[in-house]
C-alpha positions as CSV (number, residue, x, y, z in Angstrom):
1,M,-37.6,18.1,-0.7
2,I,-37.3,21.3,-2.1
3,L,-38.7,22.1,1.3
4,L,-35.7,21.1,3.0
5,P,-33.1,23.4,4.3
6,L,-30.1,23.1,1.5
7,E,-27.7,21.9,4.1
8,I,-30.1,19.0,5.0
9,I,-30.3,18.3,1.1
10,R,-26.9,18.0,0.7
11,M,-26.4,15.6,3.4
12,I,-29.0,13.3,2.2
13,L,-27.8,13.2,-1.4
14,L,-24.3,12.3,0.1
15,D,-25.8,9.6,1.2
16,L,-27.2,8.4,-2.2
17,D,-25.5,5.9,-4.4
18,M,-24.8,7.0,-8.1
19,L,-27.5,5.1,-9.5
20,S,-30.0,6.6,-7.5
21,L,-28.6,10.0,-8.1
22,S,-29.0,9.3,-11.8
23,H,-32.5,7.9,-11.4
24,L,-33.6,11.1,-9.0
25,R,-31.7,13.7,-11.9
26,S,-34.5,12.4,-14.6
27,V,-37.3,13.2,-12.0
28,N,-37.7,17.1,-13.2
29,K,-36.0,20.2,-13.6
30,T,-35.6,20.8,-10.4
31,T,-33.3,18.3,-8.9
32,K,-31.7,17.9,-11.9
33,Q,-30.4,21.0,-10.8
34,I,-29.7,20.6,-7.3
35,I,-27.6,17.7,-8.1
36,D,-26.0,18.7,-11.1
37,S,-25.0,21.9,-8.1
38,L,-23.0,19.8,-5.6
39,P,-19.5,19.8,-6.0
40,E,-18.8,17.1,-5.5
41,Y,-21.0,15.7,-7.7
42,H,-19.5,17.8,-10.3
43,L,-15.8,17.2,-9.4
44,L,-16.4,13.0,-9.7
45,H,-18.1,13.7,-13.6
46,T,-15.0,16.5,-14.5
47,H,-12.2,14.0,-13.3
48,A,-13.4,10.8,-12.6
49,A,-15.7,10.0,-15.5
50,D,-14.4,6.7,-16.4
51,I,-14.6,5.6,-13.1
52,L,-18.1,6.1,-12.7
53,R,-18.7,4.1,-16.5
54,L,-16.2,1.3,-15.3
55,L,-18.5,1.1,-12.2
56,D,-21.8,1.3,-14.6
57,L,-20.5,-1.3,-16.7
58,T,-18.9,-3.9,-13.8
59,Q,-22.8,-3.2,-12.5
60,C,-21.3,-2.0,-8.7
61,T,-22.6,1.6,-8.6
62,H,-25.2,0.6,-6.3
63,H,-22.7,-0.1,-3.2
64,F,-20.9,3.6,-3.0
65,S,-22.7,6.5,-1.9
66,L,-21.5,9.8,-3.4
67,G,-19.6,10.7,-0.2
68,Q,-18.0,7.2,-0.9
69,L,-16.6,8.4,-4.5
70,Y,-16.2,11.9,-3.6
71,Q,-13.5,11.5,0.1
72,E,-11.1,8.8,-1.9
73,P,-10.1,10.8,-4.3
74,R,-8.9,13.4,-1.9
75,H,-7.0,10.2,0.4
76,P,-3.5,10.1,-2.1
77,R,-2.2,7.1,-0.2
78,C,-2.9,3.3,-0.4
79,R,-4.9,1.9,2.7
80,T,-2.3,-1.2,2.9
81,C,1.3,-0.1,2.8
82,G,1.1,4.4,2.5
83,D,2.9,4.6,-0.2
84,F,1.0,6.7,-3.2
85,G,-2.6,5.0,-4.4
86,P,-3.3,5.8,-8.1
87,F,-5.6,3.1,-7.9
88,L,-9.4,2.1,-6.9
89,Y,-9.9,-1.3,-5.4
90,I,-14.0,-1.9,-6.0
91,P,-15.0,-4.3,-3.6
92,T,-13.9,-2.2,-0.9
93,C,-14.0,1.7,-2.6
94,S,-10.5,1.8,-1.3
95,C,-7.2,3.4,-3.0
96,S,-3.9,0.7,-3.4
97,C,-1.0,0.7,-5.3
98,F,0.1,-1.8,-7.7
99,A,2.4,-3.5,-5.1
100,C,-0.1,-4.4,-2.8
101,R,-3.2,-5.2,-5.7
102,R,-0.6,-7.8,-7.3
103,T,0.9,-9.2,-4.0
104,H,-0.9,-8.5,-0.6
105,R,-3.4,-11.5,-0.1
106,Q,-6.3,-8.8,1.2
107,Y,-6.9,-8.5,-2.9
108,C,-7.7,-11.6,-4.1
109,M,-10.8,-12.0,-6.6
110,A,-12.2,-14.9,-7.4
111,P,-15.2,-16.5,-8.9
112,I,-18.5,-16.3,-7.0
113,E,-19.0,-19.7,-7.4
114,A,-15.4,-21.2,-6.4
115,V,-15.6,-18.8,-3.5
116,F,-19.2,-19.2,-1.8
117,Q,-18.5,-23.3,-2.0
118,R,-14.7,-22.6,-0.4
119,Y,-16.3,-20.4,2.8
120,G,-19.7,-22.4,2.7
121,L,-21.8,-19.3,1.7
122,S,-25.3,-19.8,0.3
123,L,-25.3,-18.3,-3.7
124,D,-29.2,-17.7,-2.9
125,N,-29.5,-16.2,0.2
126,D,-25.8,-14.2,0.4
127,W,-24.3,-13.5,-2.9
128,H,-26.4,-9.6,-2.3
129,R,-24.3,-8.8,1.2
130,L,-20.8,-8.5,-1.4
131,P,-20.2,-6.3,-4.0
132,V,-19.4,-8.3,-7.0
133,I,-17.8,-7.3,-9.9
134,R,-19.5,-8.5,-13.5
135,T,-16.5,-8.6,-15.5
136,L,-15.6,-9.8,-19.2
137,D,-13.1,-12.9,-19.6
138,F,-11.1,-12.3,-22.6
139,T,-8.5,-15.3,-22.9
140,G,-10.9,-17.3,-24.9
141,W,-12.4,-17.2,-28.0
142,A,-15.5,-16.2,-26.9
143,Y,-16.7,-12.9,-24.4
144,Q,-17.7,-15.0,-21.0
145,E,-19.3,-12.9,-18.4
146,K,-17.3,-13.7,-15.0
147,M,-18.9,-12.5,-11.4
148,L,-16.1,-12.0,-9.5
149,V,-16.0,-11.5,-5.3
150,S,-13.5,-10.6,-2.9
151,M,-11.8,-13.6,-1.4
152,A,-11.2,-11.8,1.7
153,Q,-14.9,-10.0,1.8
154,A,-16.1,-13.4,1.2
155,K,-14.6,-14.9,4.0
156,A,-15.2,-12.1,6.8
157,L,-18.5,-12.8,5.5
158,A,-18.4,-16.5,6.3
159,L,-16.9,-15.5,10.1
160,Q,-19.6,-12.8,10.6
161,L,-22.2,-15.9,9.5
162,N,-21.0,-18.4,11.7
163,T,-20.8,-20.9,8.8
164,P,-19.9,-24.4,9.8
165,R,-16.9,-23.6,8.2
166,A,-15.7,-20.6,10.3
167,G,-16.4,-22.7,13.3
168,R,-13.4,-24.9,11.9
169,W,-10.9,-21.7,11.0
170,R,-11.0,-20.6,14.5
171,A,-10.7,-23.6,16.1
172,R,-7.5,-23.9,13.7
173,R,-6.5,-20.5,14.4
174,R,-6.5,-21.3,18.1
175,R,-4.4,-24.5,17.5
176,D,-2.3,-23.1,14.6
177,R,-1.7,-19.0,16.7
178,S,2.2,-20.0,17.4
179,R,3.3,-21.4,13.8
180,T,4.1,-18.6,11.2
181,P,0.9,-18.3,8.3
182,S,1.6,-19.3,5.3
183,P,-0.9,-18.0,3.0
184,S,-2.9,-20.6,1.2
185,R,-2.5,-22.5,-2.3
186,Y,-5.7,-21.5,-3.2
187,S,-6.0,-18.0,-2.9
188,E,-2.4,-18.5,-4.9
189,Y,-4.6,-20.0,-7.3
190,W,-7.8,-18.7,-7.7
191,G,-7.3,-15.2,-6.7
192,S,-4.2,-14.2,-8.6
193,P,-5.7,-14.8,-11.7
194,W,-8.6,-12.4,-11.3
195,R,-6.6,-9.3,-8.9
196,L,-6.7,-6.8,-11.3
197,S,-10.0,-7.5,-12.8
198,A,-11.2,-5.2,-9.9
199,T,-9.0,-2.6,-9.8
200,V,-9.6,1.2,-12.2
201,A,-6.8,4.1,-12.4
202,F,-8.2,6.9,-9.8
203,P,-6.8,10.3,-9.9
204,Y,-5.7,12.2,-6.9
205,Y,-7.3,15.8,-5.9
206,D,-5.7,17.3,-3.7
207,P,-8.8,19.9,-2.2
208,V,-5.7,22.8,-1.3
209,S,-4.0,23.2,-4.6
210,R,-7.2,22.1,-6.3
211,S,-5.0,20.1,-8.7
212,V,-5.6,16.3,-10.0
213,E,-2.9,13.8,-9.8
214,T,-2.8,10.3,-11.7
215,G,0.8,10.1,-10.7
216,V,4.3,10.0,-12.0
217,Y,6.7,6.5,-12.1
218,C,11.1,6.6,-11.8
219,L,12.1,5.7,-15.6
220,G,15.5,5.0,-13.5
221,C,14.1,2.5,-11.5
222,L,12.5,0.9,-14.5
223,K,16.1,0.9,-15.7
224,Y,18.1,-0.7,-13.4
225,W,15.6,-3.5,-12.4
226,E,14.7,-4.1,-15.5
227,H,18.7,-4.1,-16.3
228,T,19.8,-6.5,-13.7
229,K,17.2,-8.8,-13.6
230,P,18.4,-12.3,-13.5
231,T,18.8,-14.7,-16.3
232,T,16.2,-17.4,-16.9
233,Q,17.1,-21.1,-17.2
234,S,15.7,-21.5,-20.7
235,G,17.8,-18.8,-21.6
236,V,14.9,-16.9,-23.8
237,S,12.7,-15.5,-21.6
238,T,9.3,-13.8,-23.0
239,A,7.2,-10.9,-22.0
240,L,6.2,-12.1,-19.1
241,E,8.9,-13.9,-17.7
242,D,11.0,-10.8,-17.7
243,Y,8.6,-8.7,-16.1
244,N,8.2,-11.2,-13.2
245,E,11.9,-11.7,-13.2
246,A,11.9,-7.9,-13.1
247,W,9.7,-7.8,-9.9
248,G,10.6,-11.4,-8.5
249,T,13.7,-9.6,-7.2
250,T,11.2,-7.9,-4.6
251,R,13.2,-9.4,-1.9
252,A,15.4,-6.4,-2.6
253,P,15.5,-3.1,-1.0
254,G,13.3,-0.8,-3.4
255,S,13.2,-3.4,-6.4
256,K,9.3,-2.7,-6.0
257,D,9.9,0.5,-6.9
258,I,10.1,-0.2,-10.4
259,D,6.3,0.4,-11.1
260,R,5.1,2.4,-7.9
261,A,3.6,5.6,-8.4
262,F,4.7,8.9,-6.6
263,L,3.1,12.3,-6.0
264,V,5.1,14.9,-7.9
265,Q,6.3,16.2,-4.2
266,D,7.7,12.9,-3.5
267,M,9.9,12.4,-6.2
268,P,13.0,14.0,-4.5
269,E,12.9,12.4,-1.4
270,H,12.9,8.8,-3.8
271,F,16.0,10.3,-5.5
272,H,17.9,10.3,-2.2
273,D,17.7,6.1,-2.4
274,C,16.9,5.3,-6.3
275,P,19.4,2.8,-7.1
276,D,19.8,4.3,-10.9
277,V,20.7,8.0,-9.2
278,S,23.2,6.3,-6.5
279,R,25.0,4.2,-9.6
280,S,24.9,7.0,-12.0
281,R,26.3,9.6,-9.1
282,R,29.8,6.5,-9.1
283,R,30.2,7.3,-12.4
284,V,32.8,10.2,-13.1
285,R,30.8,12.0,-16.5
286,I,33.5,14.5,-18.4
287,A,32.2,17.7,-20.2
288,R,33.2,17.7,-23.5
289,R,32.9,20.7,-26.1
290,F,33.7,20.4,-29.3
291,G,34.8,16.9,-28.8
292,L,37.3,18.1,-26.0
293,P,37.1,17.7,-22.6
294,V,36.4,20.8,-20.8
295,G,36.1,19.6,-17.1
296,T,33.9,17.5,-14.3
297,T,30.2,17.4,-14.5
298,F,29.1,19.0,-11.4
299,R,25.6,19.8,-9.6
300,I,23.7,22.1,-7.6
301,S,22.2,21.4,-3.7
302,A,18.7,23.1,-4.2
303,E,18.6,23.1,-0.6
304,S,22.0,25.0,0.2
305,E,22.2,26.7,-3.2
306,A,26.3,24.9,-2.7
307,V,28.2,23.4,-5.3
308,V,28.5,19.5,-4.9
309,R,31.3,18.4,-6.5
310,R,30.8,14.5,-8.0
311,S,34.5,14.1,-6.7
312,N,33.0,15.0,-3.1
313,W,30.5,12.3,-3.9
314,L,32.6,9.8,-4.5
315,K,34.7,10.4,-0.9
316,K,31.7,9.8,0.9
């Protein structure tokens, strides 16, 4: 391999998965130096070492090439909705946001036995066709390994292999094309408990500034949506009920921002619509000195450098 041009060597190494690269590094000193000199390899081990370890623990390292893992941190947006995506969805090696991971059907995960039984796939012949996430179940007294697969990927594989159940789905789709699709009860029951089991925090790398961002959160949205949640029927709420009720207001515009991550550069735009900022603008704040009122507070616009008084906001 060392007789090839460096450009060809680099292209070959970018197509190898991290497990193969690890084995190749141990061959001799020359291959170790070549791999360590790759900017892509150095970047991942510098800023995403925890992700690489997690991929190794879940035994998914061999599914993704170095080039795939390098390209995804350079994409700041969720592949589903376009918001900032600070998480990596392991089965597809794609960026996602918390809101989509929690609610979107394509991120449902479930044990491989149940999924394959539902979609008519064979555990003996088809399991190697999908990324299998091995994770520990900490809900019981004893640790138990769970083997999870993406329900969306399993369904796509069943349609590709044209299993008997896939034919029934196609017929049902043609029959129900005019109806409004409803979420599967199976997806809701089996997919929800393991939704976040295949997700890991993933930083965004800006190649222009050569900086890394993990995302920031709006404290105003957190306070607004947590403090304006409806009361429980029982009157006594648990932490989980509090959280679900705060998230249960997602039909209201902007309520998903309670757990939405932002790039720092996107925060000024968000403040235009932040409900807590809008609420604070409607309040008249009195400046005090030595306990005595000395005037009404105001803000200065960064764009026009003009003084914007709170009384003017109220008139608008």
